[in-house]
VEXDRENDO-23810 format. One line per field, with one value per atom (N, C-alpha, C): residue in three letters; x, y, z; residue number from 1. Coordinates in nm, 4 decimals, decimal comma. Each point is the difference from the previous one (the first is absolute). Layout:
N
drendren = c(ala / ...)
u = c(X / ...)
v = c(Y / ...)
w = c(Z / ...)
mimi = c(NUM / ...)
***
This chain:
75
drendren = c(met / met / met / pro / pro / pro / gly / gly / gly / phe / phe / phe / asp / asp / asp / val / val / val / his / his / his / glu / glu / glu / his / his / his / arg / arg / arg / his / his / his / ala / ala / ala / leu / leu / leu / lys / lys / lys / gln / gln / gln / leu / leu / leu / arg / arg / arg / asp / asp / asp / ala / ala / ala / gly / gly / gly / asp / asp / asp / thr / thr / thr / ser / ser / ser / leu / leu / leu / trp / trp / trp / glu / glu / glu / asn / asn / asn / arg / arg / arg / lys / lys / lys / gly / gly / gly / ile / ile / ile / pro / pro / pro / cys / cys / cys / pro / pro / pro / val / val / val / cys / cys / cys / glu / glu / glu / glu / glu / glu / pro / pro / pro / phe / phe / phe / asp / asp / asp / arg / arg / arg / leu / leu / leu / phe / phe / phe / thr / thr / thr / thr / thr / thr / ala / ala / ala / arg / arg / arg / pro / pro / pro / ala / ala / ala / thr / thr / thr / arg / arg / arg / phe / phe / phe / pro / pro / pro / glu / glu / glu / asn / asn / asn / asp / asp / asp / gly / gly / gly / ala / ala / ala / arg / arg / arg / phe / phe / phe / cys / cys / cys / leu / leu / leu / val / val / val / arg / arg / arg / glu / glu / glu / asp / asp / asp / asp / asp / asp / ala / ala / ala / ile / ile / ile / his / his / his / val / val / val / phe / phe / phe / arg / arg / arg / his / his / his)
u = c(0,3056 / 0,1226 / -0,0053 / 0,0257 / -0,0055 / 0,1158 / -0,0258 / 0,1025 / -0,0219 / 0,0938 / -0,0140 / 0,0753 / -0,0708 / 0,0597 / 0,0121 / 0,1220 / 0,0232 / -0,0566 / 0,0192 / -0,0452 / -0,1516 / -0,0700 / -0,1461 / -0,0504 / 0,0777 / -0,0390 / 0,0788 / 0,0740 / 0,0888 / -0,0712 / -0,1252 / -0,0768 / -0,0186 / 0,0080 / -0,0236 / 0,1282 / 0,1129 / 0,1283 / 0,0912 / 0,0760 / 0,1030 / 0,1358 / 0,0825 / 0,1325 / 0,0912 / 0,0591 / 0,0891 / 0,1463 / 0,0335 / 0,1375 / -0,0028 / 0,0992 / 0,0166 / 0,1492 / 0,0452 / 0,1408 / 0,0167 / -0,0950 / 0,0082 / -0,0615 / 0,0650 / -0,0540 / -0,0725 / -0,0108 / -0,0832 / -0,0759 / -0,1175 / -0,0760 / -0,0826 / -0,0287 / -0,0792 / -0,1149 / -0,1212 / -0,1225 / -0,0819 / -0,0718 / -0,0964 / -0,1398 / -0,0863 / -0,1380 / -0,0828 / -0,0383 / -0,0732 / -0,1515 / -0,0511 / -0,1445 / -0,0573 / 0,0783 / -0,0530 / -0,0206 / 0,0853 / -0,0087 / 0,0149 / -0,0840 / 0,0135 / 0,1177 / 0,0608 / 0,1073 / -0,0578 / 0,0666 / -0,0519 / 0,0085 / 0,0713 / 0,0143 / -0,1087 / -0,0106 / -0,0925 / -0,1219 / -0,0028 / -0,1100 / -0,0178 / 0,0954 / -0,0021 / 0,0864 / -0,0344 / 0,0845 / 0,1422 / 0,0970 / 0,1400 / 0,0480 / 0,1089 / 0,0574 / 0,1052 / 0,0931 / 0,1115 / 0,0152 / 0,0588 / 0,0289 / 0,1463 / 0,0749 / 0,1386 / 0,0020 / 0,0526 / 0,0058 / 0,1451 / 0,0394 / 0,1370 / 0,0028 / 0,0910 / 0,0265 / 0,1330 / 0,0671 / 0,1282 / -0,0209 / 0,0956 / -0,0119 / 0,0152 / 0,0682 / 0,0154 / 0,0041 / -0,0647 / -0,0025 / -0,0255 / 0,0364 / -0,0303 / -0,1189 / -0,0971 / -0,1171 / 0,0343 / -0,0674 / 0,0221 / -0,0333 / 0,0669 / -0,0249 / -0,1475 / -0,0543 / -0,1424 / -0,0175 / -0,1200 / -0,0325 / -0,0832 / 0,0238 / -0,0761 / -0,1319 / -0,0166 / -0,1236 / -0,0163 / -0,1224 / -0,0322 / 0,0212 / 0,0454 / 0,0276 / -0,0778 / -0,0383 / -0,0520 / 0,0910 / 0,0110 / 0,0937 / -0,0693 / 0,0257 / -0,0482 / 0,1214 / 0,0225 / 0,1104 / -0,0559 / 0,0531 / -0,0379 / 0,1244 / -0,0151 / 0,1135 / 0,1134 / -0,0341 / 0,1033 / 0,0193 / -0,0718 / 0,0142 / -0,0573 / 0,0397 / -0,0580 / -0,0574 / -0,1233 / -0,0673 / -0,0191 / 0,0462 / -0,0141 / -0,0922 / -0,1134 / -0,1005 / 0,0138 / 0,0215 / 0,0163 / -0,1312 / -0,0444 / -0,1243 / 0,0322)
v = c(-0,8480 / 0,0749 / 0,1191 / 0,1201 / 0,1157 / 0,0012 / 0,0535 / 0,0192 / 0,1359 / 0,0445 / 0,1294 / -0,0038 / 0,0288 / 0,0036 / 0,1463 / 0,0519 / 0,1400 / 0,0293 / -0,0912 / 0,0234 / 0,0085 / -0,0731 / 0,0047 / 0,1374 / 0,0672 / 0,1301 / 0,1158 / -0,0262 / 0,1001 / 0,1298 / -0,0083 / 0,1187 / 0,0988 / -0,0458 / 0,0847 / 0,0339 / -0,0512 / 0,0230 / 0,0858 / 0,0873 / 0,0768 / -0,0498 / -0,0430 / -0,0483 / 0,1187 / -0,0015 / 0,1066 / -0,0367 / -0,1288 / -0,0484 / -0,1432 / -0,0321 / -0,1373 / -0,0291 / -0,0940 / -0,0394 / -0,1418 / -0,0476 / -0,1352 / -0,1026 / -0,0246 / -0,0990 / 0,0640 / 0,1330 / 0,0713 / 0,1103 / 0,0340 / 0,1107 / 0,0666 / 0,1280 / 0,0787 / 0,0620 / -0,0136 / 0,0440 / 0,0902 / 0,0939 / 0,0832 / -0,0472 / -0,0137 / -0,0431 / 0,1239 / 0,0153 / 0,1183 / -0,0145 / -0,1215 / -0,0229 / -0,0621 / -0,0050 / -0,0540 / -0,1496 / -0,0737 / -0,1463 / -0,0496 / -0,0936 / -0,0523 / -0,0969 / 0,0012 / -0,0924 / -0,1415 / -0,1007 / -0,1366 / -0,0597 / 0,0648 / -0,0508 / 0,0560 / 0,1340 / 0,0625 / 0,0629 / 0,0032 / 0,0516 / 0,1513 / 0,0725 / 0,1463 / 0,0476 / 0,1141 / 0,0518 / 0,0265 / -0,0316 / 0,0261 / 0,1209 / 0,0643 / 0,1161 / -0,0413 / -0,0846 / -0,0421 / -0,1510 / -0,0543 / -0,1426 / -0,0162 / -0,0729 / -0,0350 / -0,1488 / -0,0375 / -0,1392 / -0,0378 / -0,1176 / -0,0460 / -0,1487 / -0,0381 / -0,1409 / -0,0415 / 0,0925 / -0,0292 / -0,0891 / -0,0857 / -0,0832 / 0,0816 / 0,1141 / 0,0890 / 0,1429 / 0,0899 / 0,1395 / 0,0920 / 0,1246 / 0,1018 / 0,0792 / 0,0269 / 0,0760 / 0,1478 / 0,0722 / 0,1440 / 0,0650 / 0,1106 / 0,0732 / 0,0352 / -0,0077 / 0,0313 / 0,1029 / 0,0462 / 0,1028 / -0,0564 / -0,1245 / -0,0628 / -0,0585 / -0,0156 / -0,0524 / -0,1482 / -0,0491 / -0,1403 / -0,0780 / -0,1270 / -0,0847 / -0,1311 / -0,0524 / -0,1356 / -0,0700 / -0,1322 / -0,0762 / -0,1206 / -0,0238 / -0,1195 / -0,0666 / -0,1270 / -0,0770 / -0,0979 / 0,0052 / -0,0939 / -0,0786 / -0,0979 / -0,0830 / 0,0802 / 0,1023 / 0,0720 / 0,1455 / 0,0443 / 0,1401 / 0,0199 / 0,1120 / 0,0477 / 0,1371 / 0,0246 / 0,1280 / 0,0639 / 0,1245 / 0,0742 / 0,1173 / 0,0025 / 0,1047 / 0,0998 / 0,1275 / 0,1058 / 0,0759 / 0,0162 / 0,0742 / 0,1322)
w = c(-0,7848 / 0,0109 / -0,0959 / 0,0496 / -0,0884 / -0,0985 / -0,1154 / -0,1007 / -0,0642 / -0,0819 / -0,0656 / -0,1317 / -0,1090 / -0,1334 / -0,0422 / -0,0009 / -0,0356 / -0,1387 / -0,0947 / -0,1370 / -0,0092 / 0,0839 / 0,0031 / 0,0463 / 0,0835 / 0,0558 / -0,0612 / -0,1066 / -0,0592 / -0,0369 / -0,0411 / -0,0396 / 0,1155 / 0,1223 / 0,1168 / 0,0760 / -0,0466 / 0,0665 / -0,0873 / 0,0635 / -0,0711 / 0,0475 / -0,0937 / 0,0368 / 0,0299 / 0,1208 / 0,0422 / -0,0199 / 0,0169 / -0,0189 / -0,0499 / -0,0839 / -0,0470 / -0,0080 / 0,0810 / 0,0008 / -0,0531 / -0,0772 / -0,0547 / 0,0929 / 0,1143 / 0,0942 / 0,1180 / 0,0013 / 0,0977 / -0,0726 / 0,0520 / -0,0566 / 0,1091 / -0,0209 / 0,0934 / -0,0774 / 0,0548 / -0,0674 / 0,0914 / -0,0592 / 0,0718 / -0,0368 / 0,1006 / -0,0200 / -0,0332 / -0,1259 / -0,0446 / 0,0080 / 0,0181 / -0,0055 / 0,1269 / 0,1076 / 0,1254 / 0,0004 / -0,0700 / -0,0011 / 0,1439 / 0,0427 / 0,1359 / 0,0132 / 0,1157 / 0,0346 / 0,0096 / -0,0558 / 0,0083 / 0,1404 / 0,0911 / 0,1359 / 0,0908 / 0,0060 / 0,0944 / -0,0670 / -0,1334 / -0,0805 / 0,0077 / 0,0608 / -0,0004 / -0,1159 / -0,0612 / -0,1087 / 0,0495 / -0,0834 / 0,0336 / -0,0787 / 0,0455 / -0,0671 / -0,1025 / 0,0443 / -0,0848 / 0,0063 / -0,1050 / -0,0087 / -0,0393 / 0,0806 / -0,0297 / -0,0295 / -0,1164 / -0,0421 / -0,0258 / 0,0496 / -0,0215 / -0,0304 / -0,0879 / -0,0288 / 0,0617 / 0,0674 / 0,0646 / 0,1220 / 0,0300 / 0,1204 / 0,1281 / -0,0073 / 0,1156 / -0,0525 / 0,0697 / -0,0435 / 0,1177 / -0,0162 / 0,1011 / -0,0516 / 0,0868 / -0,0402 / -0,0091 / -0,0903 / -0,0068 / 0,1349 / 0,0301 / 0,1244 / 0,0092 / 0,1208 / 0,0172 / 0,1106 / 0,0138 / 0,0980 / 0,1148 / 0,0360 / 0,1077 / -0,0466 / -0,1303 / -0,0558 / 0,0342 / -0,0114 / 0,0235 / -0,1297 / 0,0128 / -0,1157 / 0,0087 / -0,1170 / -0,0140 / -0,1009 / 0,0099 / -0,0805 / -0,0623 / -0,1290 / -0,0696 / -0,0638 / 0,0326 / -0,0569 / -0,1014 / -0,1218 / -0,1045 / -0,0399 / -0,0872 / -0,0405 / -0,0620 / -0,0792 / -0,0737 / 0,0449 / 0,1033 / 0,0437 / 0,1388 / 0,0578 / 0,1256 / -0,0274 / 0,0473 / -0,0190 / 0,1364 / 0,0159 / 0,1243 / -0,0267 / 0,0708 / -0,0169 / 0,1144 / -0,0338 / 0,1003 / 0,0116 / 0,1233 / 0,0264 / 0,0652)
mimi = c(1 / 1 / 1 / 2 / 2 / 2 / 3 / 3 / 3 / 4 / 4 / 4 / 5 / 5 / 5 / 6 / 6 / 6 / 7 / 7 / 7 / 8 / 8 / 8 / 9 / 9 / 9 / 10 / 10 / 10 / 11 / 11 / 11 / 12 / 12 / 12 / 13 / 13 / 13 / 14 / 14 / 14 / 15 / 15 / 15 / 16 / 16 / 16 / 17 / 17 / 17 / 18 / 18 / 18 / 19 / 19 / 19 / 20 / 20 / 20 / 21 / 21 / 21 / 22 / 22 / 22 / 23 / 23 / 23 / 24 / 24 / 24 / 25 / 25 / 25 / 26 / 26 / 26 / 27 / 27 / 27 / 28 / 28 / 28 / 29 / 29 / 29 / 30 / 30 / 30 / 31 / 31 / 31 / 32 / 32 / 32 / 33 / 33 / 33 / 34 / 34 / 34 / 35 / 35 / 35 / 36 / 36 / 36 / 37 / 37 / 37 / 38 / 38 / 38 / 39 / 39 / 39 / 40 / 40 / 40 / 41 / 41 / 41 / 42 / 42 / 42 / 43 / 43 / 43 / 44 / 44 / 44 / 45 / 45 / 45 / 46 / 46 / 46 / 47 / 47 / 47 / 48 / 48 / 48 / 49 / 49 / 49 / 50 / 50 / 50 / 51 / 51 / 51 / 52 / 52 / 52 / 53 / 53 / 53 / 54 / 54 / 54 / 55 / 55 / 55 / 56 / 56 / 56 / 57 / 57 / 57 / 58 / 58 / 58 / 59 / 59 / 59 / 60 / 60 / 60 / 61 / 61 / 61 / 62 / 62 / 62 / 63 / 63 / 63 / 64 / 64 / 64 / 65 / 65 / 65 / 66 / 66 / 66 / 67 / 67 / 67 / 68 / 68 / 68 / 69 / 69 / 69 / 70 / 70 / 70 / 71 / 71 / 71 / 72 / 72 / 72 / 73 / 73 / 73 / 74 / 74 / 74 / 75 / 75 / 75)
***
């Protein structure tokens, strides 16, 4: 099962927004997505039980659900 540790990849990510239980990151180093193994552009992470995703431009998404968070990878 794929997983993703934001802190493990922090050196390659730029945080764009932090609302406490949600955050938005830019992939600056071409880290591969743990789902499809292609580099992703942005990462949206939430610990909320329900949330609305930021507006997108028709981009493709991959999703990883962990015990304490959901990670949405935008390609």
